[in-house]
N, C-alpha and C positions, 0 to 999 in steps of 0.2 A: 522427358521432363528433367529439369535440373532444380534441385532444392537448395536454396541458400539460407543458412541458419544464422540468426542473430545471436549476439552475446547473451542477452537476457534469457533466451531459451536454453542455452548451455548451462548457465548458472542455476536455472530453475531445477535442473536435474539433481542438484544438491539440496535444494530447499524442500522439495516435495516429499511425500511419504515414501516408505520403502516400496510399497505395492505399486504406487504410481510410477516411481522411478523404474522399476523392473519392466512394467508394461510399455513405458515410453522407450526404454533402451531396446526392448524386443522389436518395437516398430522401427526404430532408427536403424537397427541391424538389418531389417528387411530392405531398407532403401539406401543403405550406406554408400553404395556405388553411384547413387544419383546425387549425392550431397557435395556441395562446395562451401568451404569456409573462407570468407574474405580475410585478408591479412589483418585488417583493422579489428575485426571481430575476435580473431585469435589472440591478438596482443591485449585487448581489453579483458578477454577471458583469463589470460595468464596473470594480469594485474589483480584480478578480484577472486580467483578461485581459492587461494589459501585462506582468505577471510571467510568465504562461504563454508569451506571445509571445517574451519575452526569453530564456527557457530554450531556445527552438528554436535560436538561433544559438550560445548558450553551450555546448550539449551537443556541438556540432561543434568549436568552437574549443578548448574545454577538453580534449577528448579528445587532440588532437594535442599540445597544450601539456603535458599530463600525461605523455605518452610521452616527449617531449623532456626533461622533468624527470628521469624515470627514467634515461635515457641519461646525462645530465649527472652525476647522483649516482653512477652506475656508473663513469664515467670518473674521477671524483675518488677513489673507493675503490681502483680499479685503479692509478692514479698513485701513491697513497700506499703501496700494497703494493710496487710496483716500486722506489720510493725506499728502502724498508726493505731490499729484496733487495740493493741496491747496497752496503750496509754489509758484506755477507758475500761480496762479489766474485762474485755469480752471473754466469755467462757470458752474453754477447749480450743484456744488458738493454735496450740502445738499440734493437736490432733488434726485440725483443719489443714494446717500447713503440710503435715506429713501425707495426708490423703491427696492433696493437690499435687505434691511432688511425685507421688506414685503415678498419678494420672499423666503428668507431664512426661515422666520416664516412659510410660507406655506409648505416648504419642511419638516421642523421639525414636523409640525402637521401631514403631510402625513406619516412620519416614525412612529409617535406615534400611529396613527390609525392602521397602519399595525401591529405594535407590539401588540395592543389590539386584533387584529383579530387572533393572534396565540394562543389565549387561548384554542380554540377547539383542535388545534394540540397538545398542551401540555397535554390536557385531554386524547387524544388518546394515548400519550406516557405513561401516567399513566396506562392505560388499558394494554398496551404492557408489561410493567414491571410486572403487576399482572399476566398476562397469563403465563409468563415464570416461575414466582415463583410458580404458581399452579402446573405446570408440575414437577418442582424439588421437591416440597412437596410430590406429588404422588409417584415419584420414591423413595424418601427417606422412606416414610411410608410403602412402599411395598417391601422393601429389594432389590431394584434395584441399589442402590449405594453401591459399594464394600467398605470394610474396608481398611484403609491405611495399607501398608505393615509394618511389624514389624521392629524394629531397627536392629536386626540381619540380616534380609533379605535386609534391606536398605544398610547396610555396605557391604554385599556380592555383591549387585548390583553396588555399587560405585566402588569396586575393579574391577569388570568385565567391568564397563564403562570406566575406565582408559585404559584398554587394547583395548577395541573396538574403542575408540576414536583415539588411537595411530595408529591403522591400518585401520581407516575409515570404520569400520564395522557398518552398520546401525542398529538401527536408532539413530538420535540425534546428530551425530558428527558435523553437521553444526551449532549447537547452542553453541559450546564451546567458540569460540572467542567472539560471541555476548554477552554471559552471563558474561564472564570475564571482558569485557570492561564496562559492566553495573556496576559491583562491584567497578571498579576504579572510576566511576562517582558518585556512591552512596555508600559511606563508611558505611552508616547505614545498608546496606544489607550484610555486610561482617561478617556473622556468619555461623554456621553450615548449616542451611537450605538455606541460601543465596548461599553458595558455592556449594551445591549439586543440585541447581536448573537446572544446565546445563544438568543433567542426567534425567530431567523430562520425555523426550520422551521414554527413556529406561525403566523408572518405568512404564509408560503406556503400553509399549510393553510386559513387564513381566506379567502385569495383563491380557492383551489380551490372552497370552499363557495360563494363569490359567483358563480363561473362556473356551478356546478351549479344555483343558484337561477335564474339568467338563461336557462339552457338545460335545463329540466327534462325536455324530450322527447328529449335527446341523451345518448349514452353519453360519459362523461368518462374519459379515460385519462391517468394521471399517469406520466410516464416519468422515472425517477430511478435513479442508481447508488448512492444512499445505501441500503445494505442492513442498517442497524442495526435492532435489535428495537423501536425506538420508532416505526418505520413498518410493519414487517413482522412477521407471525406465523411465525417460522421453524420452529416445531414442526409447523405445518400445511402445510409445503411451500412457504414463501415466498408467502403471500397477505397482503393488507393486514390490519392489525389490526382485529379485530371491533369494537373501540371506535370506531375511525375510521369504519368502514362504517356503524355504527348512528347515529353523530352526523351523518354526511352525509345519510343517508336521512331522518332525523327533521327536519332543518332544510330540506332542498331538496325533499323529496318525490320525489326521483329515486333509483330503486333501481339505476341502471346506472352503476357506477363500478368501475374496475379500476386496479391498479398494475402497471407493467411495468418491468423493468430494461432497459437499452439493448440488451443482447444478445437478450432475448426480443422486444423491439419490432422489432429488425432481422430476426430470424428470421421473425416473422409477416408483417410488412408487405413485406419484400423478396420473400417467396414470392408474396404476392398480386400485386405489381407485376411479378413474374417478372424480377427483377434481382439474384438471389442471387449472392453471391461467397463461396466457401468460405474463402478466406484472411481475408476481413473478419470472417466469423462466428467463426473460430478466434481472431483477435486480440481481438475485443470480449469474448469469453467466457474469455480465457486465465486470469484470476485465479480464476474459479469452477472452471475445469477443473483448475488447479494444486491448489487446495484439495482437490478430490475425489480426485485421483490420490495426493497426498501423505498425506492424512489417512485415506483409505479403502483405497487399494490398496497403498501402499508404506511405510506407517508402520513396520511391523515390520522391513522390510529396512533402512531408514535407522537405526533404533535399533540393530540388530545391527552395522551398520557403525561407529557411534559407540562401542558397547561394545567392539568389537575394538580400536579405537584406545586406549580406556581401559586395556585389558589390558596394552598395551605401554608405557604411561606410567610413567616413573620417579617414584614418590611424592615424592622429594626435589626434583624439578623444580617441584613444586607448593608444597612447604613443606620447607625444609631440615631441620626437626626430625623429619620422618617418616623416620627412618633405620633403624627396626627393624620395618618393615612386612613381614608375611608373606602377608597376604591383603587383598584389596580387594573390597568389595561396590559394585555400581553400581545406580543407579535413574535411568532416563531418563524424562522426561515433558515435556509442553508443547511439542509440535512446533508451530512457527509459521512461516508463509510470510513471509519478510522482503522478497523482491523477485521479480518475474517478468518475463521478457523473452521475446520470440518472434522467430524468423527463419525464413525459408523457403528451400528449394531446390526443384528441379523436382518432387521426389517426396514431400517430407515437411515437416512443421512441426517445429521444434526449440524446445522450451520450456526456457529456462535459468532454473532456480529456486534461489533461496537460501533455505535452511531453517534456522531456529534451533532448537536442541535443548538443553534444560536437563538437566544431569546432576548428581546428588548422589553423591559418592564417600565411602565410609566405610572407614577404614584400621584394620586389626586386626593384633595381634601374634600370635605362634605359639600363645598360649593363649587366643586369641579376645578378648583385652582390646582395647577401642577406644582407638586412639591419636589419632584426630582425624577431622575431616570437612571436605570441600571441596565447593563448588558451582562448576560450570563451565558456560559457555555455548558450545556448538559451533555453528559456522557451516558448514553442509554445502552444497556446490554440486552440484546435480543437473541432469542433462539428460534430458528425456523426448522421445523421437522418436515422432511420430504421423503415420501415412500419410495423405496428402491425400485419397486415394480411399477406402481402407478405414479410416475414421476411428476404428473401434473397436480397430484394431491399434496397439499402442504398445510401446515398449521403454524401460527406465530405465537410465541410466548415472550412477553416482555418481563425480564427477570428483575431488573433494578435500574436505578439511575443515580448518578452523583452530579454535582454541579460545581463550577468555580466562577467567581465574579471577575469579569474582565474589565469592567469600567463602571464607575458610579459618579453621578453629577447631581448637585442640588439644583433648584430652580434657577438661581442666578447664573450658574455655570452653563446651564442649558441655554439660557438667554444669550450669553456671550457667544456661544457656538453659533446660534442663529444669526447673530449680528455679524460675525466674521464671515459666514457663508453669504449673507446678503451683500456685504461689501465686495467680496470676491466676484460674485455674479455681476454686480454693477460695474466693476472695473473691467471684467471681460467684455461685457456688452459695450462699454465705452470704447475700448480698443477696437472691437470688431466694427463698430460704426465708423470710426475714423480711418480704418484700414480701407473701407470701401468709398 
């Protein structure tokens, strides 16, 4: 077997916890002689690794600095409030101010002590970086990292990429808009290599095919955390796209190729080498697990929670003109996982999940006349507790929710929207009729 590793897997080794990093590195050391790194993957890794490494220290330093900023802001607000109270001759203001200052000093000292305690964690992160670098150095010195494709090959692949993107032939076509938008936001990237970055997945695919040609008697396994539909057939249960399989077999005459996400790779290979670690498996698969729990098991519960908040909302808090509202209709949709984190205690894994929920609210008068409409985005914080031993056992706890108003329209503006939509529909229908 030959294992081809994608950039996102290499960079994940910096992002994950120390425990997970050590277990993944242990496994990769077991299979390191079976690994091949495409030249495109290695170049992308080199471009991004310093930013990922920098985040390691920043996330520790920024956490304590942010807490201290909150305390400082609170001190300022409290000081201003006490200054106002002195105008009304409130009693014992000096004593109150001194007591609060002592409490704030205690809080700052607590934050400082916690920041000092993170030194060992930072040291572990240094070990984490070193362990990844050692693996890459081994692969580099043992010829496991492929050379970058030549300029003529690059130009041919770009021409092919334009055709493949036009007809949504995998892989990589889902990166086109994202990379083009990035160029608009970052003009410094607008050069030759910046413009061809959107073909990065195709460059990797061409190298996978080369490996397949040179090793037609071996199974090729591509390990990637890119789970977009331009690599995977999600309708068939997350298998590689049939177009890619057929292309690979036709060119290489090798029928043995498989795609694995990192969590499935770890599950299969750690079991084979008998080095499984439950916490590592849970952390690697936490995004997939969160998606399953939220979108399959708890979607209705979260929507009910959001709708209960909507019932209590004062329409005038959303728009001051909504003063004669008697009824409100709610329509919640598009649950989306915004962020997932995991931490462990002795008995359980705790998934902290931020969920975005879009809500459309329609405001009605006592005679059911529409007064207006608003769109809100709720950010719901959910914790799912999962037993470490009985991994099917889990419990959900919805912690809190905040919302932001994304759009508000009164009845007239809603009517104008309907009118514009109707005109557009009529125009399209007219053009379609005359086309035929």
